[in-house]
Short mmCIF file of the C-alpha atoms (twelve columns), coordinates in Angstrom:
data_MODEL
# 
_entry.id   MODEL 
# 
loop_
_atom_site.group_PDB 
_atom_site.id 
_atom_site.type_symbol 
_atom_site.label_atom_id 
_atom_site.label_alt_id 
_atom_site.label_comp_id 
_atom_site.label_asym_id 
_atom_site.label_seq_id 
_atom_site.Cartn_x 
_atom_site.Cartn_y 
_atom_site.Cartn_z 
_atom_site.pdbx_PDB_model_num 
ATOM 1   C CA . UNK A 1   -91.878 -90.604 -48.143 1 
ATOM 2   C CA . UNK A 2   -91.836 -90.242 -44.068 1 
ATOM 3   C CA . UNK A 3   -87.856 -91.089 -43.672 1 
ATOM 4   C CA . UNK A 4   -87.381 -87.722 -46.297 1 
ATOM 5   C CA . UNK A 5   -89.474 -85.666 -44.149 1 
ATOM 6   C CA . UNK A 6   -87.394 -86.699 -40.834 1 
ATOM 7   C CA . UNK A 7   -84.304 -86.573 -42.291 1 
ATOM 8   C CA . UNK A 8   -85.327 -82.752 -43.636 1 
ATOM 9   C CA . UNK A 9   -86.648 -81.715 -40.368 1 
ATOM 10  C CA . UNK A 10  -83.472 -83.329 -38.791 1 
ATOM 11  C CA . UNK A 11  -80.936 -81.143 -41.050 1 
ATOM 12  C CA . UNK A 12  -82.712 -77.814 -40.781 1 
ATOM 13  C CA . UNK A 13  -83.092 -78.322 -36.720 1 
ATOM 14  C CA . UNK A 14  -79.343 -79.058 -36.627 1 
ATOM 15  C CA . UNK A 15  -78.746 -75.967 -38.810 1 
ATOM 16  C CA . UNK A 16  -80.650 -73.598 -36.569 1 
ATOM 17  C CA . UNK A 17  -78.905 -75.018 -33.839 1 
ATOM 18  C CA . UNK A 18  -75.581 -74.304 -35.538 1 
ATOM 19  C CA . UNK A 19  -76.595 -70.775 -36.545 1 
ATOM 20  C CA . UNK A 20  -77.646 -70.080 -32.804 1 
ATOM 21  C CA . UNK A 21  -74.219 -71.474 -31.501 1 
ATOM 22  C CA . UNK A 22  -72.660 -69.005 -33.742 1 
ATOM 23  C CA . UNK A 23  -74.311 -65.522 -32.508 1 
ATOM 24  C CA . UNK A 24  -71.703 -63.489 -30.694 1 
ATOM 25  C CA . UNK A 25  -72.030 -64.228 -27.219 1 
ATOM 26  C CA . UNK A 26  -71.937 -60.530 -24.910 1 
ATOM 27  C CA . UNK A 27  -68.654 -59.734 -23.423 1 
ATOM 28  C CA . UNK A 28  -68.967 -59.348 -19.679 1 
ATOM 29  C CA . UNK A 29  -68.839 -55.965 -18.432 1 
ATOM 30  C CA . UNK A 30  -65.477 -54.910 -17.284 1 
ATOM 31  C CA . UNK A 31  -65.057 -53.174 -14.146 1 
ATOM 32  C CA . UNK A 32  -63.952 -49.494 -13.934 1 
ATOM 33  C CA . UNK A 33  -60.096 -49.082 -13.195 1 
ATOM 34  C CA . UNK A 34  -60.860 -46.144 -11.168 1 
ATOM 35  C CA . UNK A 35  -63.604 -46.239 -8.348  1 
ATOM 36  C CA . UNK A 36  -64.254 -43.185 -6.516  1 
ATOM 37  C CA . UNK A 37  -66.904 -43.298 -3.738  1 
ATOM 38  C CA . UNK A 38  -67.750 -39.695 -2.749  1 
ATOM 39  C CA . UNK A 39  -68.592 -39.744 1.047   1 
ATOM 40  C CA . UNK A 40  -69.458 -36.029 1.804   1 
ATOM 41  C CA . UNK A 41  -70.017 -32.918 -0.258  1 
ATOM 42  C CA . UNK A 42  -70.665 -29.236 0.808   1 
ATOM 43  C CA . UNK A 43  -70.709 -25.655 -0.676  1 
ATOM 44  C CA . UNK A 44  -68.130 -23.503 -0.057  1 
ATOM 45  C CA . UNK A 45  -70.282 -20.337 1.314   1 
ATOM 46  C CA . UNK A 46  -70.198 -17.241 -1.067  1 
ATOM 47  C CA . UNK A 47  -68.279 -19.123 -3.845  1 
ATOM 48  C CA . UNK A 48  -69.035 -20.953 -6.909  1 
ATOM 49  C CA . UNK A 49  -67.305 -23.619 -5.028  1 
ATOM 50  C CA . UNK A 50  -67.731 -27.118 -3.385  1 
ATOM 51  C CA . UNK A 51  -65.605 -29.389 -1.234  1 
ATOM 52  C CA . UNK A 52  -65.984 -33.084 -2.251  1 
ATOM 53  C CA . UNK A 53  -64.296 -35.888 0.368   1 
ATOM 54  C CA . UNK A 54  -64.087 -39.177 -1.716  1 
ATOM 55  C CA . UNK A 55  -62.199 -42.434 -1.351  1 
ATOM 56  C CA . UNK A 56  -60.288 -43.525 -4.674  1 
ATOM 57  C CA . UNK A 57  -59.209 -46.687 -5.697  1 
ATOM 58  C CA . UNK A 58  -57.087 -47.318 -8.601  1 
ATOM 59  C CA . UNK A 59  -56.340 -50.839 -10.339 1 
ATOM 60  C CA . UNK A 60  -52.998 -52.078 -10.645 1 
ATOM 61  C CA . UNK A 61  -50.764 -50.685 -13.391 1 
ATOM 62  C CA . UNK A 62  -53.642 -48.326 -14.823 1 
ATOM 63  C CA . UNK A 63  -52.810 -44.881 -15.428 1 
ATOM 64  C CA . UNK A 64  -55.675 -42.257 -15.999 1 
ATOM 65  C CA . UNK A 65  -53.973 -40.243 -18.834 1 
ATOM 66  C CA . UNK A 66  -53.151 -36.997 -19.116 1 
ATOM 67  C CA . UNK A 67  -56.348 -34.625 -17.299 1 
ATOM 68  C CA . UNK A 68  -57.020 -31.910 -15.261 1 
ATOM 69  C CA . UNK A 69  -59.452 -31.039 -12.114 1 
ATOM 70  C CA . UNK A 70  -61.541 -27.659 -12.031 1 
ATOM 71  C CA . UNK A 71  -59.912 -26.609 -8.592  1 
ATOM 72  C CA . UNK A 72  -57.436 -27.967 -6.138  1 
ATOM 73  C CA . UNK A 73  -57.183 -31.586 -5.196  1 
ATOM 74  C CA . UNK A 74  -55.288 -32.932 -2.150  1 
ATOM 75  C CA . UNK A 75  -54.861 -36.726 -1.783  1 
ATOM 76  C CA . UNK A 76  -53.441 -38.956 1.049   1 
ATOM 77  C CA . UNK A 77  -52.168 -42.361 0.088   1 
ATOM 78  C CA . UNK A 78  -54.258 -45.000 2.424   1 
ATOM 79  C CA . UNK A 79  -52.664 -48.352 0.414   1 
ATOM 80  C CA . UNK A 80  -50.030 -49.038 -2.297  1 
ATOM 81  C CA . UNK A 81  -48.127 -46.672 -4.106  1 
ATOM 82  C CA . UNK A 82  -49.500 -43.709 -6.078  1 
ATOM 83  C CA . UNK A 83  -47.433 -42.681 -9.389  1 
ATOM 84  C CA . UNK A 84  -48.093 -38.806 -10.233 1 
ATOM 85  C CA . UNK A 85  -46.560 -36.848 -12.988 1 
ATOM 86  C CA . UNK A 86  -47.928 -33.374 -13.223 1 
ATOM 87  C CA . UNK A 87  -46.645 -31.462 -16.119 1 
ATOM 88  C CA . UNK A 88  -43.270 -29.638 -16.298 1 
ATOM 89  C CA . UNK A 89  -42.322 -31.646 -12.929 1 
ATOM 90  C CA . UNK A 90  -40.419 -35.171 -12.554 1 
ATOM 91  C CA . UNK A 91  -42.467 -38.026 -11.882 1 
ATOM 92  C CA . UNK A 92  -43.110 -39.152 -8.111  1 
ATOM 93  C CA . UNK A 93  -44.516 -42.087 -6.500  1 
ATOM 94  C CA . UNK A 94  -46.232 -41.445 -3.198  1 
ATOM 95  C CA . UNK A 95  -46.339 -44.322 -0.726  1 
ATOM 96  C CA . UNK A 96  -48.952 -45.359 2.067   1 
ATOM 97  C CA . UNK A 97  -49.133 -42.211 4.549   1 
ATOM 98  C CA . UNK A 98  -47.627 -39.734 1.875   1 
ATOM 99  C CA . UNK A 99  -50.228 -36.877 0.470   1 
ATOM 100 C CA . UNK A 100 -49.915 -34.614 -2.487  1 
ATOM 101 C CA . UNK A 101 -51.614 -31.671 -3.333  1 
ATOM 102 C CA . UNK A 102 -52.513 -31.013 -7.179  1 
ATOM 103 C CA . UNK A 103 -53.106 -27.167 -7.892  1 
ATOM 104 C CA . UNK A 104 -56.040 -25.811 -9.918  1 
ATOM 105 C CA . UNK A 105 -56.265 -27.184 -13.529 1 
ATOM 106 C CA . UNK A 106 -52.626 -28.409 -13.733 1 
ATOM 107 C CA . UNK A 107 -52.745 -31.011 -16.231 1 
ATOM 108 C CA . UNK A 108 -51.255 -34.151 -14.987 1 
ATOM 109 C CA . UNK A 109 -51.295 -38.151 -15.226 1 
ATOM 110 C CA . UNK A 110 -51.577 -40.678 -12.411 1 
ATOM 111 C CA . UNK A 111 -52.078 -44.001 -11.612 1 
ATOM 112 C CA . UNK A 112 -51.363 -47.246 -9.651  1 
ATOM 113 C CA . UNK A 113 -48.103 -49.236 -9.967  1 
ATOM 114 C CA . UNK A 114 -47.966 -52.969 -10.178 1 
ATOM 115 C CA . UNK A 115 -50.384 -53.188 -7.158  1 
ATOM 116 C CA . UNK A 116 -54.100 -51.362 -6.385  1 
ATOM 117 C CA . UNK A 117 -53.877 -47.341 -4.843  1 
ATOM 118 C CA . UNK A 118 -56.573 -46.566 -2.509  1 
ATOM 119 C CA . UNK A 119 -56.417 -42.886 -1.534  1 
ATOM 120 C CA . UNK A 120 -58.691 -40.758 0.552   1 
ATOM 121 C CA . UNK A 121 -59.395 -37.404 -2.077  1 
ATOM 122 C CA . UNK A 122 -60.500 -33.576 -1.082  1 
ATOM 123 C CA . UNK A 123 -61.624 -31.542 -4.079  1 
ATOM 124 C CA . UNK A 124 -62.234 -28.315 -4.038  1 
ATOM 125 C CA . UNK A 125 -63.799 -27.536 -7.633  1 
ATOM 126 C CA . UNK A 126 -66.293 -25.453 -9.222  1 
ATOM 127 C CA . UNK A 127 -69.846 -26.850 -8.745  1 
ATOM 128 C CA . UNK A 128 -71.833 -28.403 -11.817 1 
ATOM 129 C CA . UNK A 129 -68.181 -29.140 -13.499 1 
ATOM 130 C CA . UNK A 130 -66.743 -32.809 -13.643 1 
ATOM 131 C CA . UNK A 131 -64.221 -33.598 -11.501 1 
ATOM 132 C CA . UNK A 132 -62.008 -34.605 -14.258 1 
ATOM 133 C CA . UNK A 133 -61.186 -33.620 -17.703 1 
ATOM 134 C CA . UNK A 134 -59.025 -34.963 -20.684 1 
ATOM 135 C CA . UNK A 135 -56.010 -32.489 -21.159 1 
ATOM 136 C CA . UNK A 136 -56.556 -30.222 -24.185 1 
# 
């Protein structure tokens, strides 16, 4: 009788260990492919606009998807190659030292080529609006 109790206890314990190991493990959190660090922001007096100065880092090969900004954006490439396609214009690749201005609400796609890219960006945008919105 004692052997049967020990055997049943061992089988139950073994089954519990197997079921615990079968539970799905949480997947690690993936870092965002775009890192925007706001360095300064200031209101434009007499308007509903604000100026935001930020650094933007984009992971290698990542494309943001077609979107727009609620105002004008100026960017200066610090490192890497910045890929940009504004609707109705040819694609372009900007290299370190080059800069670009994206007009108010221009629908565009942007990203990095095969290496990460870092930019300094100045946004002159409507206060209270998200810095970017998907294209409609």
